[in-house]
C-alpha positions in Angstrom: 33.5 -21.4 -8.1 37.3 -21.8 -8.5 38.8 -24.4 -6.3 42.6 -24.3 -6.4 44.2 -27.8 -6.4 47.8 -28.7 -5.9 47.4 -31.8 -7.9 47.3 -30.0 -11.2 50.6 -28.1 -10.7 52.3 -31.3 -9.4 51.1 -33.3 -12.4 52.2 -30.7 -14.9 55.5 -30.2 -13.2 56.2 -33.9 -13.3 55.1 -34.0 -16.9 57.2 -31.0 -17.9 60.4 -32.2 -16.2 61.3 -34.8 -18.8 60.8 -32.3 -21.6 63.0 -29.8 -19.8 65.7 -32.3 -18.9 65.9 -34.1 -22.2 65.7 -30.9 -24.2 68.6 -29.4 -22.4 70.6 -32.6 -22.6 69.9 -33.0 -26.3 70.9 -29.3 -27.0 74.1 -29.7 -25.1 74.9 -33.0 -26.9 74.3 -31.5 -30.3 76.5 -28.5 -29.6 79.3 -30.8 -28.6 79.1 -33.2 -31.5 82.6 -32.8 -33.0 81.8 -34.8 -36.1 79.2 -32.3 -37.4 79.6 -28.9 -39.0 78.8 -25.8 -36.8 75.7 -24.9 -38.7 74.2 -28.4 -38.2 75.1 -28.4 -34.5 73.5 -25.0 -33.9 70.4 -26.0 -35.9 69.9 -29.2 -34.0 70.5 -27.5 -30.7 67.9 -24.9 -31.5 65.4 -27.6 -32.5 66.0 -29.5 -29.2 65.7 -26.3 -27.2 62.0 -26.1 -28.2 61.3 -29.2 -26.1 63.2 -27.6 -23.2 61.1 -24.4 -23.5 57.9 -26.4 -23.6 58.9 -28.3 -20.5 59.9 -25.1 -18.7 56.8 -23.4 -19.8 54.6 -26.2 -18.4 56.3 -26.0 -15.1 56.2 -22.1 -14.9 52.7 -22.0 -16.2 51.4 -24.5 -13.7 52.9 -22.7 -10.7 51.9 -19.3 -11.9 48.4 -20.5 -12.8 48.0 -22.0 -9.3 48.9 -18.6 -7.7 46.3 -16.9 -10.0 43.7 -19.6 -9.0 44.2 -18.7 -5.3 43.7 -15.0 -6.0 40.6 -15.8 -8.1 39.2 -18.0 -5.3 39.6 -15.2 -2.8 37.7 -12.8 -5.1 34.9 -15.3 -5.6 34.6 -16.1 -1.9 34.4 -12.4 -1.1 31.5 -12.0 -3.6 29.8 -15.4 -4.0 26.5 -14.0 -5.3 28.1 -11.4 -7.7 30.1 -13.2 -10.4 30.5 -9.8 -12.2 33.0 -8.9 -9.5 35.1 -12.0 -9.9 37.3 -10.3 -12.6 39.5 -7.4 -11.6 38.7 -5.3 -14.6 35.0 -5.9 -14.4 34.9 -4.9 -10.8 36.6 -1.6 -11.8 33.8 -0.9 -14.3 35.8 -1.6 -17.4 36.7 -4.4 -19.8 40.3 -4.8 -20.8 41.1 -5.4 -24.5 42.1 -8.9 -25.7 44.8 -7.4 -28.0 47.6 -7.5 -25.4 47.1 -11.2 -24.6 46.7 -11.9 -28.3 50.0 -10.2 -29.1 51.8 -12.2 -26.4 50.3 -15.4 -27.8 51.5 -14.4 -31.3 55.1 -13.9 -30.2 55.2 -17.1 -28.2 53.9 -19.0 -31.3 56.3 -17.2 -33.5 59.4 -18.0 -31.4 58.4 -21.7 -31.0 57.4 -22.1 -34.7 60.7 -20.6 -36.0 62.8 -22.6 -33.6 61.0 -25.7 -34.6 60.7 -25.2 -38.4 63.6 -23.0 -39.4 66.4 -25.5 -38.7 64.4 -28.2 -40.6 63.8 -25.9 -43.5 67.4 -24.6 -43.8 68.7 -28.2 -43.6 66.3 -29.4 -46.2 67.1 -26.6 -48.5 70.9 -27.4 -48.2 70.3 -31.1 -48.8 67.8 -30.5 -51.6 70.2 -28.3 -53.5 73.0 -30.8 -53.3 71.0 -33.9 -54.1 68.4 -32.4 -56.4 65.8 -34.6 -54.7 62.2 -33.2 -54.9 61.4 -35.0 -51.7 63.0 -32.1 -49.7 60.4 -29.6 -51.1 57.9 -30.2 -48.4 60.2 -30.0 -45.3 62.0 -27.0 -46.9 58.6 -25.1 -47.2 58.0 -25.5 -43.4 60.0 -22.3 -42.8 57.2 -20.4 -44.5 54.9 -21.3 -41.6 57.3 -19.7 -39.1 57.6 -16.6 -41.2 53.8 -16.3 -41.5 53.4 -16.5 -37.8 56.2 -14.0 -37.3 54.5 -11.5 -39.6 51.3 -12.0 -37.6 53.2 -11.2 -34.4 54.7 -8.1 -35.9 51.3 -6.9 -37.2 49.7 -7.5 -33.7 52.5 -5.5 -32.1 52.0 -2.6 -34.5 48.3 -2.6 -33.7 48.9 -2.7 -30.0 51.5 0.2 -30.1 49.4 2.3 -32.4 46.1 2.3 -30.5 47.5 2.0 -27.0 46.0 0.2 -24.0 42.3 0.1 -25.2 39.4 -0.7 -22.9 35.6 -0.6 -22.8 34.2 1.6 -20.0 30.8 0.2 -18.8 27.9 2.5 -18.0 26.4 -0.1 -15.6 27.6 -3.2 -13.8 26.5 -5.8 -14.6 24.6 -5.7 -17.9 21.3 -7.6 -17.4 19.0 -9.3 -19.9 16.2 -7.0 -21.0 18.2 -3.9 -20.2 20.4 -1.4 -22.0 24.0 -2.1 -22.7 25.9 1.1 -22.9 29.4 2.4 -22.5 32.4 3.7 -24.6 35.5 2.2 -26.1 38.6 4.2 -25.3 41.6 4.1 -27.6 44.4 6.3 -29.0 43.8 7.8 -32.5 46.2 10.1 -34.1 43.9 11.0 -37.0 40.3 11.3 -37.9 38.7 8.0 -39.0 37.9 8.1 -42.8 35.1 5.5 -42.4 32.5 4.5 -39.9 33.2 2.0 -37.0 31.5 -1.4 -37.1 30.3 -2.8 -33.8 28.9 -6.3 -33.1 27.4 -7.6 -29.9 27.0 -11.3 -29.9 26.4 -14.2 -27.5 28.2 -17.4 -28.3 28.3 -20.9 -27.0 31.8 -22.6 -26.9 31.8 -26.3 -26.8 34.8 -28.5 -26.4 34.3 -32.1 -27.5 36.5 -35.2 -27.7 39.4 -36.3 -25.5 43.1 -36.3 -26.0 44.3 -35.6 -29.6 40.6 -35.7 -30.7 39.6 -32.6 -28.7 38.2 -29.8 -30.8 36.6 -26.5 -30.0 33.5 -25.1 -31.7 32.2 -21.6 -31.1 28.7 -21.0 -32.4 26.7 -17.8 -32.3 23.4 -17.8 -30.4 22.5 -14.2 -30.9 24.0 -11.1 -32.5 23.3 -7.5 -33.4 25.5 -5.2 -35.5 25.6 -1.4 -35.6 27.6 1.2 -37.6 28.9 4.3 -35.7 29.6 7.3 -37.9 33.1 8.7 -37.4 31.5 12.1 -36.5 30.0 10.5 -33.4 33.4 9.7 -31.9 34.4 11.9 -28.9 38.0 13.1 -29.2 39.7 14.1 -26.0 43.1 15.2 -25.0 44.2 11.7 -23.8 42.2 9.4 -26.0 39.2 8.9 -28.3 35.9 7.4 -27.1 33.6 5.3 -29.4 30.0 5.3 -28.0 28.3 1.9 -27.6 24.7 1.2 -27.0 22.7 -2.0 -27.5 19.6 -3.7 -26.0 20.0 -7.2 -24.6 17.0 -9.5 -25.2 14.9 -10.1 -22.0 15.2 -13.8 -22.4 18.9 -13.9 -23.0 21.3 -16.5 -21.5 23.7 -15.0 -19.0 27.5 -15.4 -19.0 28.5 -18.9 -17.8 32.0 -20.2 -17.2 31.2 -22.9 -14.7 31.8 -25.7 -17.2 35.1 -25.2 -19.1 33.9 -27.5 -21.8 30.5 -25.7 -22.4 30.5 -21.9 -21.9 28.3 -19.0 -22.7 30.1 -15.7 -23.5 29.0 -12.2 -24.4 31.4 -10.3 -26.6 31.7 -6.9 -28.2 33.7 -6.8 -31.4 34.8 -3.5 -33.0 36.4 -3.0 -36.4 37.5 0.3 -38.0 39.4 0.9 -41.2 42.4 3.0 -40.5 45.3 3.9 -42.9 48.0 1.3 -42.3 46.9 -1.3 -39.7 43.2 -1.4 -39.1 41.8 -1.3 -35.6 40.2 -4.6 -34.5 39.4 -5.5 -30.9 37.1 -7.7 -28.8 35.8 -7.3 -25.2 34.1 -9.9 -23.1 31.2 -8.4 -21.3 29.5 -9.4 -18.0 25.8 -10.2 -18.6 24.1 -11.5 -15.5 20.7 -11.5 -13.9 21.2 -9.5 -10.7 18.7 -9.0 -7.9 17.5 -5.8 -9.4 17.0 -7.3 -12.9 15.2 -10.4 -11.6 12.8 -8.4 -9.5 12.0 -6.0 -12.3 9.1 -6.9 -14.5 9.9 -8.3 -17.9 9.5 -5.7 -20.7 6.9 -6.3 -23.4 8.3 -8.3 -26.2 9.0 -6.3 -29.4 9.7 -9.1 -32.0 10.1 -6.8 -34.9 12.7 -4.6 -33.2 14.7 -6.9 -31.1 16.0 -10.4 -31.8 15.6 -13.0 -29.1 16.5 -16.4 -27.9 13.9 -19.2 -28.3 12.1 -20.1 -25.1 9.6 -23.0 -24.6 6.0 -22.1 -25.2 5.1 -22.8 -21.5 7.7 -20.4 -20.1 6.9 -17.0 -18.7 8.2 -15.3 -21.8 7.0 -17.1 -24.9 8.6 -16.3 -28.2 6.7 -17.1 -31.5 8.3 -19.5 -33.9 8.6 -16.9 -36.6 9.4 -13.2 -36.8 8.1 -10.7 -39.3 11.1 -8.4 -39.0 12.4 -6.9 -42.2 16.0 -7.9 -42.8 18.0 -5.0 -44.3 20.1 -5.7 -47.3 23.8 -6.0 -46.2 26.1 -3.2 -47.4 28.4 -5.9 -48.8 27.1 -9.3 -50.1 28.2 -11.9 -52.6 25.0 -12.6 -54.4 23.6 -10.8 -57.6 19.9 -10.3 -57.4 18.0 -9.5 -60.6 14.3 -9.5 -61.7 13.6 -11.4 -64.9 10.6 -12.8 -66.7 11.2 -16.2 -65.0 11.1 -14.5 -61.6 13.5 -13.1 -59.0 16.9 -14.5 -59.7 19.8 -15.0 -57.1 23.1 -15.8 -58.7 26.0 -17.0 -56.6 29.2 -16.7 -58.6 32.1 -19.1 -58.5 34.9 -18.3 -56.1 32.7 -16.4 -53.6 35.2 -17.1 -50.8 38.6 -16.5 -52.4 40.6 -17.2 -49.2 38.9 -20.6 -48.7 39.4 -21.5 -52.4 43.1 -20.5 -52.3 43.6 -22.5 -49.1 42.1 -25.6 -50.7 44.2 -25.1 -53.8 47.4 -24.7 -51.7 46.7 -27.8 -49.7 45.8 -29.8 -52.8 49.1 -28.6 -54.4 51.1 -29.6 -51.3 49.5 -33.0 -51.1 49.9 -33.5 -54.9 53.6 -32.6 -54.7 54.1 -35.0 -51.8 52.3 -37.8 -53.7 54.5 -37.0 -56.8 57.7 -37.1 -54.6 56.6 -40.4 -53.0 56.0 -42.0 -56.4 59.4 -40.8 -57.8 61.5 -42.1 -54.9 63.5 -45.2 -55.7 62.4 -46.9 -52.5 58.8 -48.0 -52.8 56.6 -46.3 -50.2 54.0 -48.3 -48.2 50.8 -48.8 -50.0 48.8 -47.4 -47.0 50.8 -44.1 -47.1 50.2 -43.7 -50.9 46.5 -44.4 -50.5 46.1 -41.8 -47.7 48.0 -39.1 -49.5 46.2 -39.9 -52.8 42.8 -39.7 -51.1 43.8 -36.3 -49.5 44.9 -35.0 -52.9 41.6 -36.2 -54.5 39.2 -34.7 -51.9 41.2 -31.5 -51.7 41.0 -31.2 -55.5 37.3 -31.7 -55.4 37.0 -29.0 -52.7 39.1 -26.7 -54.9 36.8 -27.2 -57.8 33.8 -26.7 -55.6 35.1 -23.4 -54.2 36.6 -22.0 -57.4 34.3 -23.2 -60.2 30.8 -24.0 -58.8 28.1 -21.5 -59.3 24.4 -21.6 -58.1 21.3 -19.8 -59.5 18.0 -19.7 -57.6 14.9 -18.5 -59.4 11.6 -17.7 -57.6 8.5 -17.0 -59.7 5.6 -18.3 -61.7 4.6 -20.6 -58.9 7.9 -22.5 -58.7 11.3 -22.3 -56.9 14.2 -23.7 -59.0 17.9 -23.9 -58.3 20.8 -24.9 -60.5 24.2 -26.0 -59.4 26.8 -26.0 -62.2 30.5 -26.4 -62.7 31.7 -24.4 -65.8 28.0 -24.3 -66.9 27.4 -28.1 -66.5 24.9 -29.1 -63.9 21.3 -30.1 -63.1 18.2 -27.9 -62.4 15.9 -28.8 -59.6 12.3 -27.4 -59.4 9.6 -27.5 -56.8 6.1 -26.0 -56.8 5.7 -23.2 -54.2 2.5 -24.8 -53.0 4.6 -27.8 -51.9 7.0 -25.7 -49.9 6.6 -25.6 -46.1 9.4 -23.2 -45.2 12.8 -21.9 -46.3 15.2 -21.3 -43.5 18.8 -20.3 -43.0 20.6 -23.1 -41.2 23.9 -23.5 -39.3 25.3 -26.1 -37.0 28.1 -26.6 -34.5 30.0 -28.5 -37.2 30.0 -25.4 -39.4 31.2 -23.2 -36.5 34.9 -22.6 -36.0 36.9 -21.8 -32.9 36.6 -18.1 -33.7 32.8 -18.2 -34.1 32.8 -17.4 -37.8 30.2 -20.0 -38.9 28.8 -20.8 -42.3 25.2 -20.8 -43.3 23.0 -22.8 -45.7 19.6 -22.2 -47.1 17.3 -25.2 -46.6 14.0 -25.8 -48.4 11.4 -27.9 -46.5 8.6 -29.6 -48.4 5.1 -30.8 -47.3 6.3 -34.4 -47.7 9.1 -33.9 -45.1 12.0 -33.8 -47.6 14.7 -31.2 -47.2 16.8 -29.6 -50.0 19.9 -27.4 -49.7 19.6 -24.5 -52.1 23.0 -23.0 -51.4 25.7 -23.5 -48.8 28.8 -21.8 -47.4 27.3 -18.3 -46.9 29.7 -16.5 -44.7 27.4 -13.7 -43.5 24.4 -14.4 -41.2 22.7 -11.2 -42.3 23.2 -12.1 -45.9 21.6 -15.5 -45.4 18.6 -14.0 -43.6 18.2 -11.3 -46.2 18.2 -13.8 -49.1 15.6 -16.0 -47.2 13.3 -13.0 -46.6 13.5 -11.9 -50.3 12.6 -15.5 -51.4 9.8 -15.7 -49.0 8.3 -12.4 -50.0 8.4 -13.2 -53.7 7.0 -16.7 -53.1 4.3 -15.5 -50.8 5.5 -17.6 -48.0 5.2 -16.8 -44.3 8.0 -14.4 -43.4 10.4 -16.2 -41.1 14.0 -15.0 -40.7 15.1 -17.1 -37.8 18.3 -19.1 -38.2 17.9 -22.8 -37.2 20.8 -24.4 -35.4 20.9 -28.2 -35.1 22.6 -28.9 -31.8 21.2 -32.3 -30.8 24.6 -34.0 -30.4 25.9 -31.6 -27.8 22.6 -31.2 -25.9 21.0 -28.0 -24.6 23.0 -24.9 -23.7 24.0 -24.2 -20.0 21.2 -22.6 -17.9 18.4 -24.0 -20.1 17.4 -26.4 -17.4 18.4 -24.2 -14.5 15.8 -22.6 -12.2 14.6 -19.3 -13.6 14.2 -16.3 -11.4 10.7 -15.8 -12.8 9.5 -19.3 -12.5 10.3 -23.0 -12.2 13.1 -24.7 -14.1 12.4 -25.4 -17.7 13.9 -27.9 -20.1 14.4 -27.2 -23.7 14.9 -29.3 -26.8 18.4 -29.4 -28.1 17.6 -27.7 -31.4 18.4 -24.1 -30.9 16.8 -21.4 -33.1 18.5 -18.0 -33.5 16.2 -15.1 -34.4 17.1 -11.8 -35.9 
């Protein structure tokens, strides 16, 4: 339950006042510096204004947030047992799009980034041209960051204007575990879609760890299901276009939980459609709760092959087996070449499978290398500690670039053995294990491999009878691709078909609600290792 407190606004106001005052004073002082050229005075004043904006934003945000907290508290107190009525759009039977708030965030970031980096970049370019000092390359390139953020803001605005005020209209309120999730996405389309619409319903756990500057956010998927809606299934009306949505939520699913801001469970519906120009991409947060009607209804019979589920302890009212025999369909797009050869079924992962990640590593390695070169060329000797840090960053980023651009992997299953070969430009080692010595092959992910957006990476782990684990391949971006590869290896090797994704989550403990009283029985506690099934 939301409990408005005046302490927070008072603290943020006191914290923001120095930024506001010093920023305004510095901007005024820079503008009136008579011994500096006009361009330098304006640039310095703009740079100082960023701190004034930050201070003013903290003060305004704290006061505005306090007023929103009071409104939220009134809604919660009016419906204490119905959390799906605590949001205004949910109570109206619809879910507002996140695109509007995302666009506002893009523009705020664009304004602040350009006010912060553009004066530094322009000043560094001017000094670099006059002195021919390569040390100004790095600060001069900071202006590119502001331009990239500005392009993102413009793109988000074009998407918002093109598709209008989109929303998801819910067929029922709330959606309950074990029931049907249905509704329609309403948006403005001025032309027929040339391709199908991709929908993904997923449940994620968002964990915030650390304190102060060490705080980090990880969003890990606990369950997901994807569907493709043909463009012919869209309903075109005089005012908008409706995209039909229908899924089935697992009967043992976790419900939406926002009680702990550092550990939350969230259900989201993501939609993507290829449209000429700017593609349509959107996300809606859905209310999934166990209502009185759902808790009294008998649990449906489990259908492991048709519907993926969350793991529950074996002693719970709904016990899920530790393996699933569900067939995993081959993804429409994947990054592995599968061929049948005399040696067996061969899986070849080419170098540079993730071009964006490889280019990012190369760019960062180039920037660190240029910085190291500039530090070594400066007439004043830099501190040894700084040289060591920049040198190590350059070294490890170079290794990461080589790994992403040049490393290939080949897995072969057949003739009673499983072998895998990692190589860089054809140079590498081959590992081989008898199939009789293999206990299981599983796709694995972890919270460390999850990002703030939920786009995690997956690895394939081979477990032996002796307890040893071997990583066959890592950095698979698609969950379905990882599961499909595992199922193909298991079928060829004659192993028990098991397409669950294992998530190691011991450090952060069990998810919310895992130890909470269940409406169908007593409270249960679960181990921290979470398994995700297809």
